[in-house]
Every structure is written in C-alpha cells, then in structure tokens.
N, C-alpha and C positions, 0 to 999 in steps of 0.2 A: 834819107825818108823811108827806106826799107827797112831800116833797122828798128827806128819807131814803129813802123806798122808791122814789123814781127813780136814787137815787146806787148803793144797793143792785143794781138791776136794770143800769145801766151798767156795775157792777162786774162782775157776773156774767158779762155780755155780752161785756167782755174779756176775761175769764177763759177761755171758752169759746172763744174765736178765738186765744187762744194755745194753748191744748189743743191743737185741732184743726191748728193749723200746727204745732205743735211735732211733733205726730203724723207728720205727712206728710213733715215735715223727716226723723225717724229713720227711718221706712221707707223714702225715697227713699235714705238714707245706706247702710243697712245693705244693703238688695239691691236697688237701682238703679244708685246711680252712686259712683264711690269718687275724690273729689280726690287729685290727688297733684302734687310740684313736681318740677320737672326740677332733677338736679345732677349738673353735669359736660359735658364738650362731645361726648358719644359720639354726640347725637341732632341734631348740626347739620348743615346750616343751618335744619331745620325747627323744633327748640326749641332754647331757649339756656339756659343756668342760670339759676335763677328764675322760669323760665316756671312757670305752672298749666295742668295738664292735668285732664280731668274724665275717668275710664276708664270706659265702660258694663259694668256687671257681668253682664247678660243678654246680652250680642250673640252670647259665643262659645258658649252654649248653645242659640242658636237656628241658628248658622253656624257653620261651621269656620273656624279661623284660616286665613289665607291669606297666603302670601307677602308682605311690603312691610305688612303691619297692625302697628299699634304696640300692644304690649300692656305693663300693668303687672304684674309678679310681685313678689311677697316673695321676701326671701332664706330659703334653709332654714336659715342658722344664727343669723340674727338677725330674728324675724316684723316688727321696725319699722322693716326697711332695706328699701325698694322700688327696684326697677329698672324702668325706661322703656327698654323694645327693641325693635327692629323685626325 
C-alpha cells in the first residue's frame, strides 16, 4: 500500500510541475514573447532565411519604436503571414 501511495504522490507531483511549466509557457507565449522565422533576404546581413527571432511583445508598450528597431508585424491580408522589418 505504501508503494502505491508513493507512486500516486510522484505522479501527482509530476503533473503539478507539468501544469505549472505549461501555464508559464502559455502566458509567456501569449503576452510576452513571439517566436518568428525569417523568410527572405530583406534583413541580410543581420538575419538570414531560416533564422529564428524572438519578438518582445511588451517593449513597444513601454518605449516607442525608433529608427533601426526590428519589428514583427502580421499581414493585414493574411494574419498567418508575418513580416520582419526594420
């Protein structure tokens, strides 16, 4: 009986950890960071096709966008398409 109780406690602890990490990931993905892939040569030599970037979703709310900043925007015609521009 003690073995079964120990296994159940271990499984519950693992599930709590998985739920916590998953929640942190979802909150960070939805509100803080946005991963994007570079497609095309318009950002060379800084970024190349296939490079991955992580956009900070809250930085523009704290500070205005200035000349030279790299931004990720969604296409108004197709929200699934992202543009990475300077």
